[in-house]
Structure formats: structure tokens, C-alpha cells
C-alpha positions in Angstrom: 20.7 -82.7 -85.4 20.5 -79.2 -87.3 22.6 -76.8 -85.4 21.4 -73.7 -87.5 18.0 -74.8 -86.9 17.9 -75.2 -83.7 19.0 -72.1 -82.2 17.0 -70.8 -85.2 13.8 -72.1 -83.0 14.8 -70.5 -80.1 15.0 -67.4 -81.9 11.2 -67.9 -82.6 10.2 -68.9 -79.3 11.3 -65.5 -78.0 10.2 -63.5 -80.9 6.7 -65.4 -80.3 6.2 -64.2 -76.5 4.4 -60.0 -77.0 6.4 -59.3 -73.5 10.0 -60.1 -75.1 12.0 -57.4 -76.9 15.0 -58.9 -78.8 16.9 -56.4 -79.4 19.7 -58.9 -81.7 19.5 -61.7 -84.1 22.2 -62.9 -85.8 23.0 -66.6 -86.7 25.4 -67.3 -89.3 25.6 -69.9 -91.7 28.0 -72.3 -92.3 31.8 -70.6 -92.5 34.2 -69.7 -95.9 36.1 -72.9 -97.1 38.9 -70.4 -96.1 38.2 -71.4 -92.7 37.0 -73.9 -92.8 40.0 -75.3 -94.7 43.0 -73.1 -94.0 43.7 -73.6 -90.3 46.8 -75.0 -88.5 44.9 -77.3 -85.5 41.8 -80.3 -85.6 38.6 -80.2 -84.2 36.4 -83.5 -82.4 33.8 -84.8 -85.4 31.3 -83.0 -82.6 32.5 -79.9 -83.2 33.5 -80.1 -86.7 29.9 -81.5 -86.7 28.5 -77.8 -85.3 31.1 -75.6 -87.0 30.4 -76.3 -89.9 26.9 -76.3 -90.1 26.7 -72.9 -88.2 29.5 -69.9 -87.4 28.2 -68.9 -84.1 25.1 -66.4 -83.5 24.3 -63.0 -81.2 21.1 -63.7 -80.1 19.8 -60.7 -78.1 16.3 -60.0 -75.4 15.0 -58.4 -72.7 11.4 -58.2 -71.2 11.0 -54.8 -69.0 8.6 -55.8 -65.7 7.8 -52.8 -65.6 6.1 -52.2 -68.9 4.3 -55.2 -67.9 2.3 -55.2 -65.1 0.2 -58.4 -65.4 3.9 -60.6 -65.0 3.5 -61.9 -61.9 7.3 -61.2 -60.1 10.0 -63.5 -58.7 10.7 -61.0 -56.1 9.5 -57.3 -55.8 12.7 -56.3 -56.7 12.3 -57.2 -60.4 12.9 -54.9 -62.7 13.9 -56.5 -65.6 14.7 -59.4 -67.2 17.1 -60.1 -70.0 19.2 -62.7 -71.6 22.1 -62.9 -74.8 23.8 -66.4 -76.5 26.8 -65.5 -78.6 28.5 -67.8 -79.8 31.9 -67.1 -81.2 33.1 -68.0 -85.1 35.8 -70.1 -86.0 38.0 -67.6 -86.1 38.4 -67.4 -83.1 39.9 -70.6 -82.3 42.9 -69.5 -84.5 44.6 -67.4 -82.0 45.1 -66.6 -78.6 42.2 -64.8 -76.3 45.0 -61.9 -75.4 41.9 -60.0 -73.3 40.9 -62.7 -71.6 45.4 -63.2 -71.1 45.7 -59.6 -69.9 43.3 -59.6 -67.5 43.9 -63.0 -65.4 47.5 -63.2 -65.8 48.3 -61.9 -62.6 46.9 -63.8 -60.6 47.7 -67.2 -61.9 51.4 -69.2 -61.3 53.2 -69.3 -64.4 52.5 -73.2 -65.0 48.7 -71.8 -65.6 48.9 -69.4 -67.7 49.7 -71.6 -70.6 46.1 -72.6 -69.8 45.6 -68.8 -70.5 47.0 -69.3 -73.8 45.8 -72.7 -74.8 42.0 -71.4 -74.0 39.7 -70.0 -76.9 36.4 -69.0 -75.2 32.9 -70.4 -77.2 30.4 -68.6 -76.1 29.8 -65.3 -74.3 26.7 -64.3 -71.4 28.4 -62.5 -69.5 31.5 -60.7 -67.8 32.1 -63.5 -64.5 32.3 -66.6 -65.7 34.4 -67.7 -69.5 33.5 -70.3 -71.4 35.8 -72.4 -73.9 38.5 -74.7 -74.8 41.4 -75.5 -73.9 44.1 -76.4 -77.3 45.9 -79.6 -76.5 48.5 -80.5 -79.2 46.8 -78.3 -81.9 43.6 -80.4 -81.0 40.3 -79.4 -79.5 38.6 -82.4 -78.4 35.2 -80.7 -77.2 35.5 -80.5 -73.8 34.3 -77.5 -72.2 36.1 -75.8 -69.2 35.2 -72.5 -67.5 36.9 -69.3 -66.0 35.2 -66.9 -63.0 36.0 -63.8 -62.5 38.2 -64.3 -59.2 39.1 -68.1 -60.3 43.2 -68.7 -60.5 42.6 -71.7 -62.6 40.5 -73.3 -64.5 37.4 -75.4 -63.8 36.1 -78.7 -66.2 32.2 -78.2 -67.3 30.1 -80.7 -65.2 28.4 -81.7 -68.6 28.8 -82.3 -72.6 29.4 -80.0 -74.8 26.2 -81.2 -76.5 24.4 -80.6 -72.8 25.5 -77.2 -72.9 24.3 -76.1 -75.9 21.2 -77.9 -75.0 21.1 -76.3 -71.9 21.0 -72.8 -74.1 18.4 -73.7 -74.6 16.8 -74.8 -71.7 17.8 -70.9 -69.6 17.0 -69.4 -73.0 20.5 -67.4 -72.8 19.0 -66.2 -69.5 22.2 -63.5 -68.0 24.5 -65.5 -66.0 23.2 -69.3 -66.5 26.1 -70.5 -67.1 27.5 -69.8 -63.5 24.0 -70.6 -62.2 24.1 -73.9 -63.6 27.7 -75.0 -63.3 27.0 -74.3 -59.5 23.5 -75.9 -59.6 21.8 -72.9 -58.2 18.3 -74.1 -57.5 16.6 -70.7 -57.4 18.0 -69.0 -60.2 16.0 -72.3 -62.0 12.9 -71.5 -60.0 13.6 -68.3 -60.7 13.6 -69.3 -64.3 10.9 -71.7 -64.4 8.9 -68.9 -63.1 9.2 -66.6 -65.8 9.3 -68.8 -68.2 5.3 -70.5 -67.8 4.4 -66.9 -68.2 6.7 -65.9 -71.5 5.3 -68.7 -73.3 2.8 -71.1 -74.6 3.8 -74.7 -73.1 3.7 -75.8 -76.1 6.5 -73.8 -77.8 9.3 -75.0 -74.9 7.7 -78.5 -75.9 9.1 -78.3 -79.6 12.1 -77.0 -77.9 13.3 -79.8 -76.6 12.0 -82.3 -78.8 14.5 -80.7 -81.6 17.5 -81.0 -79.1 
């Protein structure tokens, strides 16, 4: 699987909709040889395959429902739908995320705080749910964990890294999709499906599913 081509297909799908405005579209190719070789940690085969294929991306989009009255709203209060797929670059695995550490260390025990120092955030979708890896003995095995804003510890993501990438495409980076996916929120899924079928032709959706 070419991850770079996969995310380029997601971007094409977003740009194909006359209702969506893409305000940021950056997909990085493979990282520099220096970044790949000058590291003091190892990666699982799956993560190494990912990071040698692409070094992060940042795709931001929204749809202003007030500007598109032909779209059927899921609820009367809906005025704007938006999403973001921001995958951090490989170099962010090199050192602890002190912003996250400073934010959470007061609500963690001293033992749990060790996990904070081992945590590396993989992507950014919203501030409530942080998803990433835990470094163990200078190795990242590809297992994903998440940390909620009001949590006092990490929880494992209920599916694999590969499935997480596929779900990025399924939800198109919809705001707060990781949280609702982890909690199996059926109402959220209904809302996403409600708008997706109006925003995109069915054949484009099927094409993206094949690529995953």
C-alpha cells in the first residue's frame, strides 16, 4: 500500500465536492535520509513502511451549510461541518511532547507520568482526544493509544494502526472522529453518512475504499 497515494486520493475526494472548501493541503513525501538514519529508536516494520513512504500531512476542510441550502441538515442546529487530517512528521518521535506532559502531569500519578514522557502523538484532530505511540525500550511497535482531556491514563486504541489509517479515510478526518469511533457512537456515524452521501458521488467513495 502506498500511503502517500492513499492520502492524495483522500485529498482528491475532498476537492471534488462543490460543497467543500479545502483550506490546507500538504502531503509530505519520504523524510530525509538524515531523519531516517539519525535516530536512536527502532520502528516496527509497519511504521517503518509508513514513514519511508510519507512524512506526515496536513489537510483541513470545511463545509458552510448556510452557503449550501440544498444540503439536507442532519439536525436543525448544524451550520458547519469540518475536518482535519494532520499526521505529525517522523522527527516528532525523537523527543517527549512537553506540551502534553505539562498539560496532564498534575492529574497523573508519578508512575503513570512515565507514560507521558514515553508518549509521541501520531496525529492531531481535536484537543480532546490525543492519539499516538508509547516508546518502550527505544522501540515503537505500532500499537496506538489514546488520551482523553479529562483522563488520568492511556487506553489502547481498539483496532490496529492500519485500521486507524483506513478510518481516517472513512471519516475524512471529520472533527472528533477518533473519540466517536473509539466509543462506537452510532449517532455520530449516522451523521457522517448523512452528509457523505450528499457531498460526494458514490463512485468516488468506492474508489477510495478499494485503495485502502
